[in-house]
C-alpha positions in Angstrom: 0.0 0.0 0.1 1.4 3.3 -1.1 0.7 6.2 1.4 1.1 10.0 1.2 1.9 11.2 4.8 2.1 14.6 6.4 3.1 15.5 9.9 2.9 19.1 11.2 3.8 20.1 14.9 3.5 23.6 16.0 4.9 25.3 19.1 4.0 28.8 20.0 5.4 30.8 22.8 4.0 33.5 25.1 7.0 35.4 24.5 10.0 35.1 22.1 12.2 32.0 22.9 15.8 31.8 21.7 18.9 29.5 22.2 17.2 26.3 21.5 18.1 22.9 20.5 16.1 20.1 19.4 16.4 16.5 18.2 13.5 15.5 15.7 12.6 11.6 14.9 9.7 12.3 12.5 10.9 11.0 9.3 10.1 7.6 8.2 13.0 5.2 7.2 13.3 2.6 4.4 13.1 -0.8 6.1 14.0 -4.0 3.9 10.8 -6.2 3.7 8.8 -3.8 5.6 8.4 -0.3 4.0 10.1 1.7 1.2 10.4 5.4 1.4 10.2 7.0 -2.1 10.6 10.5 -1.1 10.5 12.4 2.3 11.0 16.0 3.3 11.6 17.7 6.8 10.9 21.4 6.7 11.6 23.5 9.6 10.3 27.2 10.3 12.0 29.4 10.9 15.2 28.0 9.1 17.3 26.8 11.9 20.9 28.2 12.3 22.2 24.6 12.4 20.8 21.4 11.1 22.1 17.9 10.9 20.9 14.6 9.9 22.2 11.2 11.1 20.9 7.8 12.3 21.0 6.9 15.8 22.0 3.8 17.7 18.7 2.2 16.7 18.9 3.1 12.9 16.2 5.7 13.1 16.6 9.1 11.0 17.6 11.9 13.5 17.5 15.6 12.8 19.6 17.9 15.0 18.6 21.5 14.7 19.5 24.8 16.7 18.1 28.2 17.0 20.1 31.4 18.4 17.8 34.5 17.5 14.3 35.0 19.3 11.3 33.5 17.8 7.5 33.5 18.5 6.9 29.9 17.2 8.6 27.0 15.6 6.8 24.7 13.1 8.0 21.1 12.0 6.4 19.8 8.9 7.4 16.4 7.5 5.9 15.0 4.1 6.5 11.6 2.8 5.5 9.0 0.4 5.9 5.5 1.6 5.2 2.2 0.3 4.0 -0.2 3.4 4.3 -4.0 2.6 1.9 -6.4 4.2 4.1 -8.3 6.5 2.9 -11.8 7.6 4.8 -13.7 10.4 3.7 -17.1 8.8 3.6 -20.1 10.8 4.5 -20.0 14.3 8.1 -21.4 14.6 9.3 -19.6 17.5 11.1 -22.0 20.0 9.2 -23.0 23.3 9.7 -20.8 26.3 12.0 -23.4 27.8 14.6 -23.2 25.2 14.0 -19.4 24.5 16.5 -17.8 26.7 19.3 -20.0 25.4 18.5 -19.0 21.9 18.8 -15.2 22.8 22.2 -15.8 24.5 23.4 -17.6 21.2 22.5 -14.6 19.1 25.6 -12.3 18.2 25.2 -8.6 19.0 24.1 -6.5 16.2 23.8 -2.9 17.4 20.2 -1.7 17.8 18.8 -5.0 16.6 20.2 -7.3 19.2 17.6 -9.0 21.3 19.5 -8.5 24.3 19.2 -5.0 24.2 15.5 -5.3 24.9 15.5 -7.4 27.9 16.6 -5.3 30.8 14.5 -2.2 32.3 14.5 0.9 30.2 13.9 4.5 31.1 10.3 4.5 30.5 9.7 0.6 31.2 10.9 -0.2 34.8 10.4 -3.9 36.3 7.0 -4.2 37.6 5.8 -7.1 39.7 2.2 -6.7 39.3 2.5 -6.5 35.5 4.8 -9.6 35.6 2.1 -11.7 37.7 -0.4 -10.6 35.2 1.7 -11.7 32.2 2.7 -14.9 33.6 -1.2 -15.8 34.1 -2.3 -14.9 30.8 0.6 -16.4 28.8 0.5 -19.7 30.8 -1.3 -21.6 28.2 1.1 -20.5 25.4 3.8 -23.1 24.5 5.9 -20.7 22.3 7.5 -17.2 22.4 5.1 -16.0 19.7 2.2 -17.5 21.2 3.0 -15.8 24.5 3.3 -12.5 22.9 0.0 -12.9 21.1 -1.6 -14.0 24.3 -0.4 -10.8 26.1 -1.6 -8.7 23.1 -5.1 -10.0 23.2 -5.2 -10.0 27.1 -4.0 -6.5 27.1 -6.7 -5.3 24.6 -9.3 -7.2 26.7 -8.3 -5.9 30.0 -7.5 -2.1 29.3 -9.8 0.7 27.9 -8.6 3.2 25.4 -9.1 6.5 27.0 -7.4 9.6 25.8 -8.3 11.7 29.0 -6.9 9.1 31.4 -3.2 9.7 31.0 -0.7 12.2 30.0 2.6 11.6 28.1 4.7 11.3 31.3 2.2 8.9 33.1 4.1 6.0 34.5 3.1 2.6 33.3 2.1 1.4 36.8 -0.4 4.0 37.1 -2.0 3.4 33.5 -2.0 -0.3 34.4 -3.9 0.3 37.8 -6.3 2.5 36.1 -6.7 -0.2 33.1 -7.0 2.9 31.0 -4.9 4.8 28.7 -3.9 5.5 25.1 -1.6 3.6 22.8 1.7 4.7 24.4 0.4 3.1 27.7 -0.8 -0.2 25.9 2.7 -0.6 24.5 4.8 0.3 27.5 2.6 -2.1 29.6 3.1 -5.1 27.0 6.8 -4.2 26.7 7.1 -4.5 30.5 4.9 -7.8 30.4 7.1 -9.6 27.7 10.3 -8.6 29.1 9.1 -10.2 32.4 8.2 -13.4 30.5 12.1 -13.5 29.0 11.0 -12.1 25.6 12.9 -9.2 24.2 10.5 -6.3 23.5 10.4 -2.6 22.2 8.6 0.5 21.2 7.7 1.4 17.7 6.4 4.9 16.9 4.7 5.7 13.5 1.3 6.2 11.9 -1.8 4.2 11.6 -4.1 5.2 8.6 -7.7 5.7 10.0 -10.9 5.7 8.1 -13.7 7.9 8.9 -17.1 6.5 9.8 -19.3 5.4 6.9 -20.9 8.3 5.1 -18.9 10.8 6.7 -16.0 13.0 5.1 -12.5 12.5 6.0 -11.0 15.4 8.3 -7.7 16.9 7.3 -5.3 16.4 10.1 -7.5 13.9 12.2 -5.0 11.1 12.0 -2.7 10.8 14.8 0.8 9.2 15.7 0.6 5.7 17.0 2.6 3.3 19.0 2.9 -0.5 19.0 5.2 -3.2 20.1 7.9 -5.4 18.5 9.2 -8.6 20.2 11.9 -10.9 19.0 10.3 -14.4 18.5 13.4 -16.4 17.9 16.1 -16.7 15.2 13.6 -18.0 12.7 10.9 -15.6 13.1 12.9 -12.8 14.2 11.2 -9.5 15.2 7.5 -9.5 15.0 5.2 -6.3 15.5 2.2 -6.5 17.7 -0.6 -3.7 18.3 -2.2 -4.1 21.5 -4.4 -1.1 21.3 -6.3 -2.6 18.3 -5.5 -6.5 19.1 -3.8 -7.2 15.9 -0.5 -7.9 14.2 1.1 -4.6 12.6 0.2 -4.7 8.9 0.1 -2.6 6.0 -1.8 0.3 7.7 1.3 0.7 10.1 3.9 3.2 9.0 7.2 2.9 10.9 8.9 6.3 12.1 11.3 5.2 14.8 12.0 2.0 17.0 13.6 1.7 20.4 13.4 0.3 23.7 10.5 2.7 24.8 9.4 6.0 24.1 12.2 7.8 25.8 14.3 6.5 22.4 11.8 7.6 19.9 10.1 10.7 21.1 9.3 12.7 18.0 10.7 16.2 19.5 13.2 16.4 22.2 15.0 19.5 23.2 15.0 22.9 25.2 14.4 26.5 24.4 15.1 29.7 26.7 11.8 31.3 27.2 9.7 33.3 29.7 6.1 32.2 30.2 4.4 29.1 28.7 4.0 27.6 25.4 1.3 25.7 23.3 1.6 22.8 21.1 -0.6 21.5 18.2 -0.1 18.5 16.1 -1.7 17.3 12.9 -1.3 14.1 11.0 -2.6 13.1 7.5 -2.2 9.4 6.1 -3.8 9.2 2.7 -3.8 6.2 0.1 -1.7 7.5 -2.8 
């Protein structure tokens, strides 16, 4: 499926801000067998005094920018054309859970793709005994690593309610789990924590999910949103498989990848700081349209 994607992030300041540095992860990469980026463009307004694009440890496209002069607002506009392939994991050939740790240990380290990188606690996903107990219970009938990951995906969708008002971007995962409410970021962090407690390497994927308007209603410009889902390493034969617990499904041709990491800390779309007096307002608009 070929998509035209547009992301606009706007910051407006109560008083002019200056001496700002930002790290942006908003540009989709080409990923063999997953997606092919035909074109992509990132526009920063005003034009930064410095701008550098590179790849981070996990292979994500990062753009570093710096501002020196006072400015009333900053706008980041990313436009891309991306072909997303429909990736099917096929038959479950993942090892049984008894052999899984030995298979992980036998894997050579390959930078950000090494499964060992995704087993320990990470900045936004600490160890949590309550989630671990819940995960062990729901995954008990599963014999394989893939089966356990799928069982956690389904149980999380069953036990959690999507609620955009329940949490904030910095809400700890234990609070969201206690509420049993949250957004895709909360679903994703909880599943990562659950899978790691089972000995399954798991990480965070940020990107876009195409949404369709209700039948008979027009599509609203900017109404789509950034999305998050999980990737789990299911053994040397299956490799990395992506699960969407918010929607109780495997990630497929409607999921466009922007960045991958251990958790949201590694893939936040915008990081950085500005020197300013007063507050700021942020707005975001996303469009994902079949090309």
